[in-house]
N, C-alpha and C positions, 0 to 999 in steps of 0.2 A: 612589391611588383606584382601585378596582376598576372595569373597563370592562364595558360590557354586550356579551354574545355572542348570535349568533342563527343558527338553523340550521333547515332544513326538518324538519317531522314530520308524519308521516301519522295522523291522529287517527280511529280506526275507531269510537269510542263513540257512541251515540244515532244510528247510521245505520240508516235503515230497510233497506236492503238488506245482507245478510251479505256480507262479503268486498269491501266497498267503504268507502273511508276518504276524509276530507277533508284535503288537504294545508293544513298551517297553518306559520305562523313561529313558532318557539319561541325567546322571548326570555328571556335569564337575566341577572339583575342582582343583585349581593349575595345570592346564594342564594335569590332569588325566581324563579319562572318564570311566564311569561304566553304565552297562545298568541292569535295573530291570523291568521285566516283568509284564504286567498288566493282561496278559492272555486273551486277545482279539485279535481274528485273523481277518483280514481284506485283500481283495483282493488290489493288487496294483493299480489297476485302481480306486477303490473306494476311496481308500487312497489320490490318487493324485487329485481327483475331490473335495475331502473333503477340502483338504489343500488349494486349489484355491478359495473356499468360506469360510474361516475362518480368522477374523481379531481379532484386540483388542475388538471390538464391539460385537463379537459374530459370530454366523452362518448367511450368507447372506440371506436375504429374497427371493433372486432369486432360491435357493435351497429348493423347498418345498416338496421333494420325502421324505415321512415317514421313509424310510430307513435310509437316511441321518440324519435326525433329531434325531432319536434314536441312532444312531452311534455317533452323535456329544454330546449327553446327557451322552452316556457311558464314551466318552473320555474327555470331558471337564465339565460336569455338576458339581452339589454340591457333588455328592457321588462319583466321578471318582476318579481314581487312581493319576490323575493329581493334582487334588484338595488336596488331601491327601498328596502327596509328598511336595506341596507347604505349606502346613501346618507344615509338618515335618521341612522344611528349616527355617521356623520363629520359630520354636520351638527351634533348634539347634543355631541357629544364628552364633556368631563367633567361636562357639566350635564345628562346623560341622567336622563329620568325616564320611567316607564311612561306617564304622563299624556301628556307631550309626544310621546313615541313613538306612543301610539294616536291622538293628534290629527293628526300629520303623516302616518301610514300611512293615515288614513281619507280624507285629500285627494287631489283628482286628481293625476295623475303630474306635471304641469307645476309644481306648487306645491311639490313635494317637493325638488326639485333644489335644490342648493347655490346661494342667490341671490346676487348681488351687493348687499351691505348699502348701499352708496353709493347705487346706483340705485333700489333697492326700497323704501328707507326714506323714508316721506313726511314725516317731522320734517325730514330733510335736504333733501328737496324744497321745502318751506316757507322753509327758511332760503335755499336757494340762489335761490329766487324774490324773498326780500327782498333778497339781494345785488345781483340783477339791476335791481330798481326802484332801488336806491340809486345805481348806475351811471348810470341815466336821470334822476337827482335828483328821483325822485318818492318823497318822504321819508315821507309820509303813508302810501302803500301798502305801502313797504319795512317801516315800523315794525309795520303790522298784521299782515303775513305773519308777522313774526318773534313777534309777540304770540301768534299763533293757535299756532304752534310750541310756545312756551313754556307755554301753556294746556294744550296737549296732554300734554305732558311732565308737567304737574302730575297732570292726570287719571291717567295711567298709573302713577305714583308711589302715587296713592292707593288702587290696586285691590289687593285681597287676592288670594292665589293661588287661591283657590276663584272669586272673580270673574273672574280671567283665564281660569281653566280653562272658565267657563261661555261667555264671549266667544272662546273658541279662541284665547288670547293665548298665548305661549309662557310656562312657568312660570319664575319668577324663582328663582335660587339663593339660599339664605340665607348661603351660605359667602363670597360675593363681591358688590361693587358692580358692576352692570352699567349700561352706556351705554343711555339710552332707546331703544327700537327699536320701530317699527311699520311693518310691510309693508302695501302697498296692498290685498292680499287679506284684511288684518284689518279693514279697513274695512267693515263689514256694517250692515245696518238696525238689528241688536241693539246694536252698538257705538255707532252714532250716537245711539240713543234714550237710551242709558245716559250717554253723554257730554252730552246735552242736559239729563238730570236732575241729574247732577253740576253743570253749569253755573248751573242756577237754584238751586242751594243754596251752592256754593263757588266760582263762576267769576270773582267779583271779589277778586283776590288783595290780601291784607292789606299796606299800605303800610309798616308799621312792623314789626320782628320783636317777635314775642309777640302781636300783634293776630290776631284771626280773621278769616278770609276771609268775604266777604260774598256773597249771591246776585247773579248778574249778571241784567240785564233780558233779555226776551224779544227785544228788538230787537238786542242784543249777540249772543245766542246766533245768530240770523240771520245777522247779519254774519260771525262766526266760521266757519259752516258753509259760506256762500257761498264764503269764500275757499278752504275745504278741498276744496269742490265743484270749485273752478277748478282746483286742483293736480291733482285726480283725472282730470279731463278733459284736462289736459296729458299725463298718463301714459298715457291711453288712445291719445292721438295719437301718442305715440312708442312705443307697442307694449310698454309696461312691465308693463301689466295688461289682462287680457282684457275688452273691453267687456261679456260675458256677467254679469261680477261686479258691473257698475255697481249700486250701492247706493241712489243717489238717485232711481231710477225711480218712476213713479206708484204702482206697487204695493210699492213698497220703503219707504224713509224720506222724508217729506216734511219741508223745511226749514221751520220756524216763521216766520211773518211778525210782525214787532212791531205792538204796538197803535197803530192811526192815530190817536193822541191829537189833539185840537184845537191847532192850533198857530197860527192866524190870528186877528188882532185885527180887531175891526169898523173901518169907515171913521171912526166916530166916537171911537174909542179912538186910532186913529193920529193923528187931528187934535189930541187932547188933548195927545199928546206932542209934536207939532210945534209947538205954541203955549205949550209950557210954558217959563217963564222961568227959565233956567238961570243959574248964576253965571258971569259973564263970565270967559274965560281958565282955566277949571277943567276938571278931568278930567269933571265933570257936563255941562259943555256940550260938551265934545268928544264925550264918549260919545253924547249925544242927537243932535247932528249928523251922526255917522257912521252912526248908526242910520238916521235920514232919509234920508241919501246913498244908503244900501243900498236902502232901500225904494223911494224915487223912480228909483232906476237898476237897473229890471226885477228888483229883489231881488237884486242883486249880492253874490256871496259875498265876505266880508271878506278871503280870502285874493287875490281878484282886485282888489278896491279898493287893497290894499297894493301890488299889482305894476302898476298904472295907471300910465303914463308921459305925458308932456307930448304926446308923439308920438301918443298914442291919441286927444287931443282935437282936434276938428276943426269950429270953429264952436260950434254948440249941440249936437253930438253926440259921443258917445265910442264908438269901436269896438274891440272886444277878444275874444280867443280864451279861455275859460275855461282856469284851470291845470289844472283836474280832466280836462279833454280835451285838454290841449295835446300830450301824447305819443301820442295817438291816430293808428292808421295809416290813417284814413279820408282819402282824396285830396280828398274833396268837402266837408272841414270848413270851415265859414262863421263869419266874426265876427257876434258879437252887437252889435247897435246900439242904443244907449242915448241917449234924447233928454234934455238937461239942462234942468232947470227953473230959474228965477231963485233958488229956494232952495238948489240944487245949487251955482250958481256963488258964493253967499255962503258956503257951506261951503268951498269950494274957496279962496276969498279968505281965509277966516279961518284955516284950517288947511294949506293947500297948500304945497309946497315953493318956497322962494324961487328956486332954480335951475331956469329955466323952459326949458332945453334939451331937445331933442326926446328923449333918452335918459334925462334925469332922471325919477326916480319923482313921481308927481303928489302924493303926501304922502310926507314925509319920515320914514317908519317904518324902511324899510329902505334899504340901499346896496348897490352892486355890490362892495364890499370885502367883504361877508358871504358865507360858504358857503352853499350850500341849508338845511343844518341850522340854522344861524344865523337865516336869514330866517324860516324856519317858527317857530322858537322866539320870535322877536321878533313875529310876526303872532299867535302864541297869546296872547303877553301883552296885545297890542291888543284882542283879542276879549274875553280875561278881564275886562280893566278897563272894557271897554264893557257887557258883560254886568252887572257889579257895579252901575255907575251907572244904567244903562236901568232895571235891576230896583227900583232905591230910587225913580227917577221914577215909574214905574207904581205902585209902593205908594202913593206919595204922592198920585197922581191917581186912586186907587180902582179901578184895573184889577185884576182878579183873576186870581191865579197869576202863575207866573214869565214874564218877558219877557225874552228875548236875541236875539242876532243871528239866530237862525233865524227868528224871528218876522217879522223885516223881510220876508225872501224869501216865505214862506208867506201873510204878509198881502198883499203885491203881487198874487200869483196869484190868491188867493181873493176878494179885493176886486174884481179885473178879473172874475172869473166871475160875482159876484153884480151886477154892473153890465152883465151880458149880453155880454161881451166872448166871441167865439168861442175855443174851446179850442185849436185850431191857431195863432191869434195869441198866446196866453198861451204855449204850448209854444216857439214860436219866439223869444219874448222871453226866456224863462228858459234858452234854448239846449239844450233837451231834443233828443235824437235821435229820440224817438217819444212819441206823446200818451200813451201808459200811465204812463210815467213823470211826466208833468205831473198825471195824476188822482191819482196818490200825494200830490202837494202840497197839492191842493185841500182846504181845510177845509169844515167841516159848515155847511149852511145854518141860519140862526136860525129859529126856531119861526113867528114871524109872516110871514117870507118864505115857508115851507112852507104855511101856511095859505092865502097870496095865491095860490100855484100851483094849490092844490087847490080854490079857488073856481071855477078855470075848467071844471071838470068838469061842473057844473050851472048 
C-alpha cells in the first residue's frame, strides 16, 4: 500500500503582498495532494536561501544569521508543524486518510502525540474499573461499568464514517476489522449528545439474536453517563486528560435526570397489603411478608435484608450497614438502626433461618458457601419472585400501577413525610449521606393534602 508523504511548500498564491508566501504542509497520497497551512509567512527570497542551506543533517553552519536560525527552528524544529505532521503520519500508518490527517493536524500539539492506547482508551478504563469493583466484591457496580463499556462499543459500531468525521472520531478503514477505541479527548458535548439520542432509540440491547434493539429509558441514560463522568474525572485526577477539555461542565453537556415518577403508596394502600389474606406457606405469603418487612424496616433494600445476620438483631432493634455503602472509605460511617415491630417478629418467625448463631443469615436465602456473584444472583431471584407476587396482590386489591420492592422503600419515606416527620430524621433512617438524596425519594403529595396546606394562606 502506498504511504503518504509530506514536505514543506511555499504557497505564494492569493497573497496580498507580492514576494510573500505562506508555508504549508504538502501532503501526497495515492497521487492526490492537499495543502495544510502552518500559519508562517516567509518572503520568497528568504525561503529560497533557507532551502539551499537545509539538508538531512539540518541547517548548514554557513548560514549563521539569527533570522534564519529562528526560521529553521519554526519550520523544522521539535515543536514545528512539520514535526507534528510526521508524528501524525506515524500514528495513522497504513490507515492514512486525508480526513484523519486534517483532524489531527488541527488539534493542539499535545493531542497529536502518539498516545498510549491502553491509558487513553476510555473503554479500557471502564473495563478496568469493572475489574477493580469485582476485586472488592461490588458485583452490581462491576457489571454496570462493563455494561457502559459494551454500550459505547455498540454506539461506536453504529456510526458511519461521515458521522465519525463530524464527531472528530478516527475514520475506520474498510479493509480491516479494528478494535473499538475511544480516546478521552473524543468525549465532547457533541459526542455525548449524539450518544444520548442513540440510547433513547437503541440503548436497550436485544436479548435474542435477530431481535431489534429497543429504546433505553431517560433514567438509564443518566445512570450510564454518570458512570462515564466518573471515569473521566478519574482520568483528570491521573493527568491523562486536560481539565480544560471537561465536557460535563454547566455550559457543555448536562446529564439528563430521569423522570421522578410516583413510587410511593398511600398509607391506606400499604395497610391493604399488610392485611391481605395470603395463601399460607406460599410464595404469595412470603413475598407479601418480605415486602412488609422492608417497609417496616426503614424501607430496607432487599439486598440488605438478605444479608442480615442474627448478630445484627439486638432485642427489638436491628443495626446494619448498607451493602451499597459498605465499601465506602468514609471513616465516620454509621450503622442504620431499625426498630422491629410485632409484625416484623412474626415474619422472622415464619421465614427466618433456623440456625440462630450470630454469623448465620437472618433469612436462609444465601449462605457463606456462595461467592459474591452467586449471592447477587440469588438475591435477584428473591426480588424477582417478590415483585411478581406483590404486584398480583396489588392488582387484586385494586391498587393502580405496578408495585415492587422499590415501592416499600419509597412508601416508607413518603408516608413519614406526609405524617410531618422531619426530613433529617427520614434521611437518617434511610441511611443517606445527605438530605438532597432523601428528597429524590419522596413522592408527591395527594391533591387533598395540597389543598389543606393552601388553606393556611387565607
